C-alpha positions as CSV (number, residue, x, y, z in Angstrom):
1,M,110.7,65.7,97.1
2,T,109.0,69.0,97.9
3,G,106.7,69.4,100.9
4,D,103.7,69.6,98.6
5,A,104.8,66.4,96.8
6,R,105.1,64.6,100.1
7,V,101.6,65.6,101.1
8,A,100.2,64.5,97.8
9,A,101.9,61.1,98.2
10,A,100.7,60.7,101.8
11,S,98.0,58.3,102.7
12,G,97.1,59.8,106.1
13,E,93.6,60.5,107.2
14,L,91.8,61.9,110.2
15,V,88.6,60.7,112.0
16,V,87.4,62.6,115.0
17,V,85.1,60.7,117.4
18,G,83.1,61.6,120.5
19,C,83.2,59.4,123.5
20,G,80.0,60.8,125.0
21,I,79.5,62.1,128.5
22,Q,79.3,58.7,130.3
23,L,82.0,56.7,128.5
24,G,80.7,53.3,129.5
25,R,77.2,54.0,128.2
26,H,77.6,56.6,125.5
27,I,80.4,55.6,123.2
28,S,79.2,54.1,119.9
29,R,80.4,50.9,118.3
30,R,81.6,53.0,115.4
31,A,83.7,55.3,117.5
32,E,85.2,52.3,119.4
33,S,86.1,50.6,116.1
34,E,87.8,53.7,114.9
35,I,89.9,53.9,118.0
36,R,91.0,50.3,117.7
37,V,92.0,50.3,114.1
38,A,93.8,53.7,114.0
39,D,97.6,53.9,113.6
40,R,97.7,56.7,116.1
41,V,95.2,57.8,118.8
42,F,95.0,61.2,120.5
43,A,92.5,62.2,123.1
44,L,91.1,65.1,125.0
45,A,88.8,63.7,127.6
46,D,88.1,63.3,131.3
47,A,90.3,61.1,133.5
48,F,87.8,58.2,133.5
49,A,87.7,58.2,129.7
50,M,91.4,58.4,129.5
51,D,91.8,55.4,131.7
52,W,89.5,53.4,129.4
53,L,91.2,54.6,126.3
54,T,94.7,53.6,127.5
55,S,93.4,50.2,128.5
56,I,92.6,49.4,124.8
57,R,95.2,51.7,123.3
58,P,98.2,52.0,125.6
59,D,99.8,54.3,123.0
60,C,97.1,56.8,123.3
61,I,98.5,60.4,123.4
62,G,96.7,62.8,125.7
63,L,96.2,66.3,124.3
64,G,95.4,67.8,127.7
65,R,99.1,68.3,128.4
66,H,98.9,71.4,126.1
67,Y,96.9,73.1,128.8
68,R,99.5,72.4,131.4
69,E,102.5,73.5,129.3
70,G,103.4,77.0,130.7
71,S,101.3,79.1,132.9
72,R,97.6,78.6,133.5
73,N,97.3,82.3,132.6
74,N,98.0,81.4,129.0
75,D,95.3,82.0,126.4
76,R,93.5,78.7,125.9
77,R,93.6,79.4,122.2
78,D,97.3,78.8,122.2
79,A,96.7,75.3,123.5
80,Y,94.0,74.7,120.9
81,R,96.4,75.6,118.1
82,A,99.1,73.3,119.5
83,M,96.6,70.4,119.6
84,E,95.5,71.1,116.1
85,R,99.1,71.1,114.8
86,E,99.8,67.8,116.5
87,L,96.9,66.1,114.8
88,V,97.6,67.6,111.4
89,D,101.3,66.7,111.6
90,A,100.5,63.1,112.4
91,V,98.1,62.9,109.4
92,R,100.7,64.6,107.2
93,D,103.2,61.9,108.2
94,G,100.9,59.3,106.6
95,A,99.1,58.0,109.7
96,R,95.5,57.0,110.1
97,V,94.7,59.2,113.0
98,C,91.8,58.9,115.4
99,A,91.2,61.9,117.7
100,V,88.8,61.3,120.6
101,F,87.0,64.2,122.3
102,Y,84.7,64.4,125.3
103,G,81.0,64.4,124.6
104,H,80.2,65.4,121.0
105,P,83.4,66.4,119.1
106,G,81.6,69.0,117.1
107,V,79.9,70.9,120.0
108,F,81.9,73.7,121.7
109,A,85.1,72.2,120.4
110,D,87.4,74.3,118.3
111,V,90.2,71.8,117.8
112,P,88.2,69.1,115.9
113,H,86.7,71.5,113.4
114,G,90.0,73.2,112.9
115,A,91.9,70.0,112.4
116,I,89.4,68.7,109.9
117,R,89.6,71.9,107.9
118,A,93.4,71.8,107.9
119,V,93.6,68.1,106.8
120,R,91.0,68.6,104.0
121,A,93.0,71.6,102.9
122,L,96.0,69.2,102.4
123,G,93.8,67.1,100.1
124,L,93.5,64.3,102.6
125,P,90.4,62.7,104.0
126,A,88.9,63.9,107.3
127,R,85.5,63.3,108.9
128,M,83.7,63.4,112.2
129,E,81.6,60.8,114.0
130,P,79.1,62.2,116.5
131,G,78.9,61.5,120.2
132,V,76.3,62.0,122.9
133,S,76.5,65.6,124.0
134,A,75.8,67.4,127.2
135,E,72.8,69.0,125.4
136,A,71.4,65.5,124.6
137,C,71.8,64.6,128.3
138,L,70.1,67.9,129.3
139,Y,66.9,67.2,127.4
140,A,66.7,63.7,128.8
141,D,67.5,64.7,132.4
142,L,65.4,67.8,132.7
143,G,62.5,66.5,130.7
144,L,62.7,69.4,128.2
145,D,61.6,69.0,124.6
146,P,63.1,71.7,122.3
147,G,60.4,70.8,119.8
148,R,57.6,72.3,122.0
149,S,58.9,75.8,122.3
150,G,62.1,76.1,120.3
151,V,65.6,76.5,121.7
152,Q,68.1,79.2,121.9
153,S,71.7,78.2,122.6
154,W,74.7,80.5,123.1
155,E,78.0,80.4,124.8
156,A,77.6,82.6,127.8
157,T,80.3,85.2,127.0
158,Q,79.1,85.5,123.4
159,F,75.6,86.1,124.7
160,L,76.8,88.8,127.1
161,V,79.0,90.7,124.7
162,R,77.0,90.4,121.4
163,D,73.6,91.8,120.6
164,C,71.8,88.6,121.4
165,R,68.1,88.9,122.1
166,P,66.4,85.9,123.7
167,D,62.8,85.0,123.3
168,P,61.3,84.3,126.8
169,S,58.8,82.0,125.3
170,S,61.6,79.7,124.1
171,L,64.0,77.5,126.0
172,L,67.3,79.3,126.7
173,I,70.6,77.4,127.1
174,L,73.8,79.3,128.0
175,W,77.0,77.2,128.0
176,Q,80.1,77.7,130.1
177,A,78.3,80.1,132.3
178,A,81.1,80.0,134.9
179,L,83.5,81.6,132.4
180,V,81.1,84.3,131.4
181,G,83.0,87.5,130.6
182,D,86.4,85.9,130.1
183,L,87.4,87.4,126.8
184,S,91.1,86.6,127.5
185,L,90.3,82.8,127.7
186,T,92.6,82.5,130.7
187,R,90.1,82.0,133.5
188,F,89.0,78.6,134.9
189,H,86.6,79.8,137.7
190,A,83.4,81.8,138.1
191,E,83.5,85.5,138.8
192,P,80.5,86.9,140.8
193,A,80.9,90.3,139.2
194,A,80.7,88.9,135.7
195,L,77.7,86.7,136.6
196,A,76.0,89.8,138.0
197,L,76.4,91.4,134.5
198,L,74.9,88.4,132.9
199,V,71.9,88.6,135.3
200,E,71.6,92.3,134.5
201,K,71.4,91.6,130.8
202,L,69.0,88.7,131.2
203,T,66.6,90.8,133.2
204,R,65.9,92.9,130.2
205,W,63.7,90.1,129.1
206,Y,63.1,88.1,132.3
207,E,62.0,88.9,135.8
208,P,64.7,88.6,138.4
209,D,62.7,85.8,140.1
210,T,62.5,83.8,136.9
211,E,63.5,80.2,137.7
212,A,66.8,79.1,136.2
213,V,68.5,75.7,136.4
214,L,72.2,75.0,136.9
215,Y,72.8,71.8,135.0
216,E,75.7,69.3,135.0
217,A,75.4,65.9,133.3
218,A,76.5,62.9,135.3
219,Q,79.9,61.6,134.1
220,L,79.7,58.2,135.8
221,P,76.8,55.7,135.8
222,I,76.8,55.8,139.6
223,E,76.4,59.6,139.8
224,G,73.3,61.7,139.4
225,F,73.0,64.8,137.3
226,R,72.9,68.2,138.9
227,A,69.7,70.3,138.4
228,E,69.8,73.1,140.9
229,R,66.9,75.5,140.6
230,M,67.2,79.1,141.7
231,P,66.0,82.6,140.6
232,L,68.1,84.4,138.1
233,S,69.0,86.9,140.8
234,G,70.8,84.2,142.8
235,L,73.3,83.3,140.1
236,P,76.2,85.4,141.3
237,R,76.2,83.5,144.6
238,A,75.8,80.1,143.2
239,R,78.3,77.3,142.9
240,F,79.7,76.7,139.4
241,K,82.1,74.2,137.8
242,E,83.8,75.0,134.5
243,Y,81.2,72.9,132.6
244,T,78.0,74.1,134.4
245,T,75.3,75.0,132.0
246,L,72.7,77.7,132.7
247,V,69.2,76.7,131.6
248,V,66.2,79.1,131.6
249,P,62.9,77.2,130.7
250,P,60.3,79.1,128.7
251,A,58.9,81.8,131.0
252,Q,55.7,82.5,128.9
253,D,53.8,81.1,126.0
254,A,54.4,82.5,122.5
255,P,51.3,84.4,121.3
256,A,49.4,83.0,118.4
257,D,49.9,84.6,115.0
258,R,46.3,85.2,114.0
259,D,47.2,86.1,110.4
260,W,48.9,82.8,109.7
261,L,46.2,80.9,111.5
262,A,43.7,82.6,109.3
263,R,45.7,81.7,106.2
264,L,45.6,78.0,107.3
265,G,41.9,78.3,107.7
266,A,42.1,77.8,111.5
267,A,40.2,79.5,114.2
268,P,41.9,82.2,116.3
269,D,41.7,80.0,119.3
270,A,43.0,76.9,117.6
271,L,46.1,76.8,119.9
272,D,44.2,77.2,123.1
273,G,43.8,74.3,125.5
């Protein structure tokens, strides 16, 4: 039987689920059900989530080992490709595979999207179940409603090196701020010089004393979230973890568009007060 024929005859499938940020509170019943009924379970999650997963699925395979194989100076994309291959190979072998990822599996996660595309390309079913993301926690913890001002969300390095132009009247979220400037994807710590470049770019639109927030969601129910406020100019001297998020609340109100207000038959001052 040819390789293509074996794939066509296979009955494997892939479901990717998120375990949320706080596992005990955030995992959905649907995600837990998928974990329990799968033939094979793989996971990339924090130590607490891995402990829980192995308590119900002792056969759970940790994907994090791909980071540890070889030098820490290796390109993280090599680890991502190895994880994706492992998931796809298991599906190709005919297994019902459940892959568990920290937070929301579709947010800042290359492996889930890549594995789903690859499995679907084989003509086999693949889907994603959502999880509670760090962004969802951020809105709740910081009391920010993206519906009031709009929201702009970039990965910090992409914001720095691309022609991204924020609107100071809208909420700005920069993810993985500690790793800003790391084009090689080998760094795991903050570099003050790269953070200074980020500040330099931000001050094209914001004053240096504009308040920013360094945010980290609580991973355990007994922990509190981090919301350290400081001026943008203080970022190069701040304390960062790999997952610290930089939040810049709206620094000004968006001006009213008088033409569109007029077309709605509204007074020019309809948005005042």
